[in-house]
PDB file of N, CA, C and O in Angstrom:
ATOM      1  N   MET A   1       2.577  -4.330   0.807  1.00  0.00           N
ATOM      2  CA  MET A   1       3.623  -4.949   0.023  1.00  0.00           C
ATOM      3  C   MET A   1       3.066  -6.115  -0.784  1.00  0.00           C
ATOM      4  O   MET A   1       3.518  -6.361  -1.902  1.00  0.00           O
ATOM      5  N   VAL A   2       2.101  -6.830  -0.239  1.00  0.00           N
ATOM      6  CA  VAL A   2       1.507  -7.951  -0.971  1.00  0.00           C
ATOM      7  C   VAL A   2       0.794  -7.447  -2.217  1.00  0.00           C
ATOM      8  O   VAL A   2       0.844  -8.097  -3.261  1.00  0.00           O
ATOM      9  N   GLY A   3       0.135  -6.304  -2.124  1.00  0.00           N
ATOM     10  CA  GLY A   3      -0.574  -5.734  -3.270  1.00  0.00           C
ATOM     11  C   GLY A   3       0.358  -5.367  -4.404  1.00  0.00           C
ATOM     12  O   GLY A   3       0.035  -5.574  -5.573  1.00  0.00           O
ATOM     13  N   ILE A   4       1.513  -4.821  -4.062  1.00  0.00           N
ATOM     14  CA  ILE A   4       2.487  -4.448  -5.093  1.00  0.00           C
ATOM     15  C   ILE A   4       3.037  -5.693  -5.769  1.00  0.00           C
ATOM     16  O   ILE A   4       3.202  -5.726  -6.988  1.00  0.00           O
ATOM     17  N   ARG A   5       3.318  -6.706  -4.977  1.00  0.00           N
ATOM     18  CA  ARG A   5       3.853  -7.939  -5.562  1.00  0.00           C
ATOM     19  C   ARG A   5       2.835  -8.616  -6.468  1.00  0.00           C
ATOM     20  O   ARG A   5       3.205  -9.189  -7.493  1.00  0.00           O
ATOM     21  N   SER A   6       1.573  -8.559  -6.109  1.00  0.00           N
ATOM     22  CA  SER A   6       0.557  -9.212  -6.951  1.00  0.00           C
ATOM     23  C   SER A   6       0.343  -8.456  -8.268  1.00  0.00           C
ATOM     24  O   SER A   6      -0.116  -9.043  -9.248  1.00  0.00           O
ATOM     25  N   ASP A   7       0.667  -7.175  -8.297  1.00  0.00           N
ATOM     26  CA  ASP A   7       0.538  -6.356  -9.505  1.00  0.00           C
ATOM     27  C   ASP A   7       1.906  -5.950 -10.054  1.00  0.00           C
ATOM     28  O   ASP A   7       2.063  -4.846 -10.576  1.00  0.00           O
ATOM     29  N   LEU A   8       2.875  -6.822  -9.941  1.00  0.00           N
ATOM     30  CA  LEU A   8       4.243  -6.490 -10.326  1.00  0.00           C
ATOM     31  C   LEU A   8       4.345  -6.050 -11.785  1.00  0.00           C
ATOM     32  O   LEU A   8       5.102  -5.132 -12.100  1.00  0.00           O
ATOM     33  N   GLY A   9       3.591  -6.695 -12.677  1.00  0.00           N
ATOM     34  CA  GLY A   9       3.624  -6.304 -14.091  1.00  0.00           C
ATOM     35  C   GLY A   9       3.134  -4.891 -14.303  1.00  0.00           C
ATOM     36  O   GLY A   9       3.736  -4.138 -15.068  1.00  0.00           O
ATOM     37  N   ALA A  10       2.058  -4.516 -13.645  1.00  0.00           N
ATOM     38  CA  ALA A  10       1.505  -3.167 -13.780  1.00  0.00           C
ATOM     39  C   ALA A  10       2.438  -2.128 -13.180  1.00  0.00           C
ATOM     40  O   ALA A  10       2.611  -1.048 -13.745  1.00  0.00           O
ATOM     41  N   VAL A  11       3.039  -2.444 -12.044  1.00  0.00           N
ATOM     42  CA  VAL A  11       3.964  -1.509 -11.408  1.00  0.00           C
ATOM     43  C   VAL A  11       5.190  -1.298 -12.293  1.00  0.00           C
ATOM     44  O   VAL A  11       5.634  -0.166 -12.481  1.00  0.00           O
ATOM     45  N   THR A  12       5.731  -2.375 -12.832  1.00  0.00           N
ATOM     46  CA  THR A  12       6.888  -2.276 -13.720  1.00  0.00           C
ATOM     47  C   THR A  12       6.561  -1.445 -14.956  1.00  0.00           C
ATOM     48  O   THR A  12       7.343  -0.585 -15.361  1.00  0.00           O
ATOM     49  N   ALA A  13       5.399  -1.707 -15.551  1.00  0.00           N
ATOM     50  CA  ALA A  13       4.995  -0.944 -16.731  1.00  0.00           C
ATOM     51  C   ALA A  13       4.831   0.534 -16.389  1.00  0.00           C
ATOM     52  O   ALA A  13       5.243   1.400 -17.161  1.00  0.00           O
ATOM     53  N   GLY A  14       4.240   0.822 -15.254  1.00  0.00           N
ATOM     54  CA  GLY A  14       4.033   2.211 -14.855  1.00  0.00           C
ATOM     55  C   GLY A  14       5.318   2.974 -14.635  1.00  0.00           C
ATOM     56  O   GLY A  14       5.375   4.185 -14.849  1.00  0.00           O
ATOM     57  N   LEU A  15       6.344   2.272 -14.209  1.00  0.00           N
ATOM     58  CA  LEU A  15       7.619   2.936 -13.940  1.00  0.00           C
ATOM     59  C   LEU A  15       8.544   2.985 -15.151  1.00  0.00           C
ATOM     60  O   LEU A  15       9.482   3.783 -15.172  1.00  0.00           O
ATOM     61  N   THR A  16       8.302   2.154 -16.154  1.00  0.00           N
ATOM     62  CA  THR A  16       9.247   2.076 -17.265  1.00  0.00           C
ATOM     63  C   THR A  16       8.704   2.592 -18.593  1.00  0.00           C
ATOM     64  O   THR A  16       9.487   3.017 -19.442  1.00  0.00           O
ATOM     65  N   LEU A  17       7.404   2.570 -18.798  1.00  0.00           N
ATOM     66  CA  LEU A  17       6.858   3.000 -20.084  1.00  0.00           C
ATOM     67  C   LEU A  17       6.832   4.526 -20.172  1.00  0.00           C
ATOM     68  O   LEU A  17       6.692   5.200 -19.152  1.00  0.00           O
ATOM     69  N   PRO A  18       6.963   5.071 -21.372  1.00  0.00           N
ATOM     70  CA  PRO A  18       7.044   6.531 -21.518  1.00  0.00           C
ATOM     71  C   PRO A  18       5.705   7.254 -21.419  1.00  0.00           C
ATOM     72  O   PRO A  18       5.690   8.481 -21.326  1.00  0.00           O
ATOM     73  N   PHE A  19       4.589   6.547 -21.436  1.00  0.00           N
ATOM     74  CA  PHE A  19       3.300   7.239 -21.379  1.00  0.00           C
ATOM     75  C   PHE A  19       2.626   6.986 -20.043  1.00  0.00           C
ATOM     76  O   PHE A  19       2.964   6.047 -19.322  1.00  0.00           O
ATOM     77  N   SER A  20       1.659   7.849 -19.728  1.00  0.00           N
ATOM     78  CA  SER A  20       1.013   7.815 -18.427  1.00  0.00           C
ATOM     79  C   SER A  20      -0.464   8.155 -18.583  1.00  0.00           C
ATOM     80  O   SER A  20      -0.859   8.825 -19.536  1.00  0.00           O
ATOM     81  N   SER A  21      -1.264   7.694 -17.650  1.00  0.00           N
ATOM     82  CA  SER A  21      -2.688   8.034 -17.645  1.00  0.00           C
ATOM     83  C   SER A  21      -2.977   9.135 -16.622  1.00  0.00           C
ATOM     84  O   SER A  21      -4.120   9.314 -16.201  1.00  0.00           O
ATOM     85  N   GLY A  22      -1.945   9.863 -16.230  1.00  0.00           N
ATOM     86  CA  GLY A  22      -2.097  10.904 -15.211  1.00  0.00           C
ATOM     87  C   GLY A  22      -3.082  11.988 -15.596  1.00  0.00           C
ATOM     88  O   GLY A  22      -3.864  12.438 -14.759  1.00  0.00           O
ATOM     89  N   ALA A  23      -3.059  12.416 -16.854  1.00  0.00           N
ATOM     90  CA  ALA A  23      -3.981  13.479 -17.287  1.00  0.00           C
ATOM     91  C   ALA A  23      -5.423  13.003 -17.233  1.00  0.00           C
ATOM     92  O   ALA A  23      -6.315  13.757 -16.842  1.00  0.00           O
ATOM     93  N   VAL A  24      -5.653  11.772 -17.620  1.00  0.00           N
ATOM     94  CA  VAL A  24      -7.010  11.210 -17.581  1.00  0.00           C
ATOM     95  C   VAL A  24      -7.476  11.089 -16.135  1.00  0.00           C
ATOM     96  O   VAL A  24      -8.618  11.424 -15.819  1.00  0.00           O
ATOM     97  N   GLU A  25      -6.598  10.614 -15.259  1.00  0.00           N
ATOM     98  CA  GLU A  25      -6.962  10.474 -13.849  1.00  0.00           C
ATOM     99  C   GLU A  25      -7.307  11.828 -13.236  1.00  0.00           C
ATOM    100  O   GLU A  25      -8.210  11.923 -12.405  1.00  0.00           O
ATOM    101  N   GLY A  26      -6.594  12.868 -13.644  1.00  0.00           N
ATOM    102  CA  GLY A  26      -6.903  14.204 -13.135  1.00  0.00           C
ATOM    103  C   GLY A  26      -8.292  14.660 -13.553  1.00  0.00           C
ATOM    104  O   GLY A  26      -9.015  15.263 -12.759  1.00  0.00           O
ATOM    105  N   GLN A  27      -8.668  14.376 -14.795  1.00  0.00           N
ATOM    106  CA  GLN A  27     -10.010  14.733 -15.272  1.00  0.00           C
ATOM    107  C   GLN A  27     -11.076  13.951 -14.515  1.00  0.00           C
ATOM    108  O   GLN A  27     -12.115  14.504 -14.153  1.00  0.00           O
ATOM    109  N   VAL A  28     -10.821  12.663 -14.274  1.00  0.00           N
ATOM    110  CA  VAL A  28     -11.786  11.822 -13.543  1.00  0.00           C
ATOM    111  C   VAL A  28     -11.972  12.374 -12.129  1.00  0.00           C
ATOM    112  O   VAL A  28     -13.102  12.464 -11.650  1.00  0.00           O
ATOM    113  N   ASN A  29     -10.888  12.742 -11.459  1.00  0.00           N
ATOM    114  CA  ASN A  29     -10.991  13.297 -10.111  1.00  0.00           C
ATOM    115  C   ASN A  29     -11.756  14.612 -10.112  1.00  0.00           C
ATOM    116  O   ASN A  29     -12.534  14.872  -9.194  1.00  0.00           O
ATOM    117  N   ARG A  30     -11.548  15.449 -11.134  1.00  0.00           N
ATOM    118  CA  ARG A  30     -12.265  16.721 -11.218  1.00  0.00           C
ATOM    119  C   ARG A  30     -13.758  16.480 -11.387  1.00  0.00           C
ATOM    120  O   ARG A  30     -14.570  17.145 -10.744  1.00  0.00           O
ATOM    121  N   ILE A  31     -14.127  15.534 -12.247  1.00  0.00           N
ATOM    122  CA  ILE A  31     -15.543  15.238 -12.478  1.00  0.00           C
ATOM    123  C   ILE A  31     -16.183  14.655 -11.219  1.00  0.00           C
ATOM    124  O   ILE A  31     -17.318  14.998 -10.891  1.00  0.00           O
ATOM    125  N   LYS A  32     -15.476  13.786 -10.517  1.00  0.00           N
ATOM    126  CA  LYS A  32     -16.013  13.216  -9.276  1.00  0.00           C
ATOM    127  C   LYS A  32     -16.237  14.302  -8.234  1.00  0.00           C
ATOM    128  O   LYS A  32     -17.230  14.265  -7.508  1.00  0.00           O
ATOM    129  N   MET A  33     -15.325  15.272  -8.151  1.00  0.00           N
ATOM    130  CA  MET A  33     -15.489  16.375  -7.217  1.00  0.00           C
ATOM    131  C   MET A  33     -16.741  17.187  -7.561  1.00  0.00           C
ATOM    132  O   MET A  33     -17.515  17.543  -6.672  1.00  0.00           O
ATOM    133  N   LEU A  34     -16.938  17.478  -8.849  1.00  0.00           N
ATOM    134  CA  LEU A  34     -18.125  18.224  -9.269  1.00  0.00           C
ATOM    135  C   LEU A  34     -19.400  17.440  -8.956  1.00  0.00           C
ATOM    136  O   LEU A  34     -20.392  18.023  -8.518  1.00  0.00           O
ATOM    137  N   LYS A  35     -19.379  16.131  -9.175  1.00  0.00           N
ATOM    138  CA  LYS A  35     -20.557  15.311  -8.877  1.00  0.00           C
ATOM    139  C   LYS A  35     -20.878  15.350  -7.390  1.00  0.00           C
ATOM    140  O   LYS A  35     -22.047  15.424  -7.010  1.00  0.00           O
ATOM    141  N   ARG A  36     -19.840  15.300  -6.535  1.00  0.00           N
ATOM    142  CA  ARG A  36     -20.080  15.369  -5.091  1.00  0.00           C
ATOM    143  C   ARG A  36     -20.680  16.715  -4.709  1.00  0.00           C
ATOM    144  O   ARG A  36     -21.580  16.778  -3.872  1.00  0.00           O
ATOM    145  N   GLN A  37     -20.188  17.792  -5.317  1.00  0.00           N
ATOM    146  CA  GLN A  37     -20.709  19.117  -5.015  1.00  0.00           C
ATOM    147  C   GLN A  37     -22.156  19.263  -5.456  1.00  0.00           C
ATOM    148  O   GLN A  37     -22.937  19.954  -4.802  1.00  0.00           O
ATOM    149  N   MET A  38     -22.520  18.621  -6.555  1.00  0.00           N
ATOM    150  CA  MET A  38     -23.855  18.784  -7.138  1.00  0.00           C
ATOM    151  C   MET A  38     -24.870  17.785  -6.596  1.00  0.00           C
ATOM    152  O   MET A  38     -26.053  17.897  -6.915  1.00  0.00           O
ATOM    153  N   PHE A  39     -24.455  16.823  -5.796  1.00  0.00           N
ATOM    154  CA  PHE A  39     -25.349  15.748  -5.361  1.00  0.00           C
ATOM    155  C   PHE A  39     -26.620  16.293  -4.725  1.00  0.00           C
ATOM    156  O   PHE A  39     -26.558  17.057  -3.762  1.00  0.00           O
ATOM    157  N   GLY A  40     -27.766  15.902  -5.260  1.00  0.00           N
ATOM    158  CA  GLY A  40     -29.061  16.282  -4.716  1.00  0.00           C
ATOM    159  C   GLY A  40     -29.515  17.684  -5.079  1.00  0.00           C
ATOM    160  O   GLY A  40     -30.573  18.108  -4.615  1.00  0.00           O
ATOM    161  N   ARG A  41     -28.777  18.411  -5.871  1.00  0.00           N
ATOM    162  CA  ARG A  41     -29.124  19.801  -6.162  1.00  0.00           C
ATOM    163  C   ARG A  41     -29.845  19.979  -7.487  1.00  0.00           C
ATOM    164  O   ARG A  41     -30.838  20.702  -7.565  1.00  0.00           O
ATOM    165  N   ALA A  42     -29.353  19.331  -8.519  1.00  0.00           N
ATOM    166  CA  ALA A  42     -29.912  19.581  -9.843  1.00  0.00           C
ATOM    167  C   ALA A  42     -29.760  18.324 -10.693  1.00  0.00           C
ATOM    168  O   ALA A  42     -29.208  17.316 -10.251  1.00  0.00           O
ATOM    169  N   GLY A  43     -30.253  18.407 -11.899  1.00  0.00           N
ATOM    170  CA  GLY A  43     -30.233  17.264 -12.789  1.00  0.00           C
ATOM    171  C   GLY A  43     -28.953  17.147 -13.601  1.00  0.00           C
ATOM    172  O   GLY A  43     -27.978  17.866 -13.384  1.00  0.00           O
ATOM    173  N   VAL A  44     -28.993  16.235 -14.520  1.00  0.00           N
ATOM    174  CA  VAL A  44     -27.841  15.915 -15.353  1.00  0.00           C
ATOM    175  C   VAL A  44     -27.458  17.086 -16.256  1.00  0.00           C
ATOM    176  O   VAL A  44     -26.277  17.275 -16.550  1.00  0.00           O
ATOM    177  N   ASP A  45     -28.428  17.865 -16.695  1.00  0.00           N
ATOM    178  CA  ASP A  45     -28.126  18.985 -17.601  1.00  0.00           C
ATOM    179  C   ASP A  45     -27.186  19.999 -16.958  1.00  0.00           C
ATOM    180  O   ASP A  45     -26.215  20.435 -17.577  1.00  0.00           O
ATOM    181  N   LEU A  46     -27.477  20.373 -15.717  1.00  0.00           N
ATOM    182  CA  LEU A  46     -26.621  21.340 -15.033  1.00  0.00           C
ATOM    183  C   LEU A  46     -25.253  20.740 -14.726  1.00  0.00           C
ATOM    184  O   LEU A  46     -24.235  21.422 -14.849  1.00  0.00           O
ATOM    185  N   LEU A  47     -25.221  19.482 -14.332  1.00  0.00           N
ATOM    186  CA  LEU A  47     -23.944  18.814 -14.080  1.00  0.00           C
ATOM    187  C   LEU A  47     -23.101  18.798 -15.338  1.00  0.00           C
ATOM    188  O   LEU A  47     -21.897  19.050 -15.280  1.00  0.00           O
ATOM    189  N   ARG A  48     -23.711  18.505 -16.472  1.00  0.00           N
ATOM    190  CA  ARG A  48     -22.986  18.483 -17.750  1.00  0.00           C
ATOM    191  C   ARG A  48     -22.391  19.855 -18.062  1.00  0.00           C
ATOM    192  O   ARG A  48     -21.242  19.948 -18.494  1.00  0.00           O
ATOM    193  N   LYS A  49     -23.158  20.908 -17.846  1.00  0.00           N
ATOM    194  CA  LYS A  49     -22.660  22.262 -18.092  1.00  0.00           C
ATOM    195  C   LYS A  49     -21.489  22.594 -17.163  1.00  0.00           C
ATOM    196  O   LYS A  49     -20.507  23.200 -17.594  1.00  0.00           O
ATOM    197  N   ARG A  50     -21.589  22.207 -15.915  1.00  0.00           N
ATOM    198  CA  ARG A  50     -20.503  22.483 -14.974  1.00  0.00           C
ATOM    199  C   ARG A  50     -19.242  21.732 -15.355  1.00  0.00           C
ATOM    200  O   ARG A  50     -18.140  22.267 -15.229  1.00  0.00           O
ATOM    201  N   ILE A  51     -19.389  20.491 -15.823  1.00  0.00           N
ATOM    202  CA  ILE A  51     -18.222  19.703 -16.217  1.00  0.00           C
ATOM    203  C   ILE A  51     -17.551  20.340 -17.421  1.00  0.00           C
ATOM    204  O   ILE A  51     -16.325  20.430 -17.477  1.00  0.00           O
ATOM    205  N   LEU A  52     -18.352  20.785 -18.387  1.00  0.00           N
ATOM    206  CA  LEU A  52     -17.782  21.363 -19.593  1.00  0.00           C
ATOM    207  C   LEU A  52     -17.184  22.746 -19.372  1.00  0.00           C
ATOM    208  O   LEU A  52     -16.228  23.120 -20.052  1.00  0.00           O
ATOM    209  N   LEU A  53     -17.732  23.512 -18.429  1.00  0.00           N
ATOM    210  CA  LEU A  53     -17.275  24.878 -18.234  1.00  0.00           C
ATOM    211  C   LEU A  53     -16.230  25.029 -17.151  1.00  0.00           C
ATOM    212  O   LEU A  53     -15.472  25.999 -17.168  1.00  0.00           O
ATOM    213  N   ALA A  54     -16.163  24.091 -16.199  1.00  0.00           N
ATOM    214  CA  ALA A  54     -15.226  24.201 -15.086  1.00  0.00           C
ATOM    215  C   ALA A  54     -13.803  23.920 -15.555  1.00  0.00           C
ATOM    216  O   ALA A  54     -13.569  23.000 -16.339  1.00  0.00           O
ATOM    217  N   ARG A  55     -12.884  24.695 -15.085  1.00  0.00           N
ATOM    218  CA  ARG A  55     -11.461  24.483 -15.413  1.00  0.00           C
ATOM    219  C   ARG A  55     -10.635  24.631 -14.189  1.00  0.00           C
ATOM    220  O   ARG A  55      -9.413  24.491 -14.249  1.00  0.00           O
TER     221      ARG A  55
END
């Protein structure tokens, strides 16, 4: 509860404004999942291809 009160402006904006960063957050979570799967296996080139091709 203390955390919500300290960020009251952000919480209010998130609940009242018509736009959201939900789509961006979903992409970030997908990329983080791919990075965890690829850890220690291959280089940046393969990771980049997986990020671009995975849906």
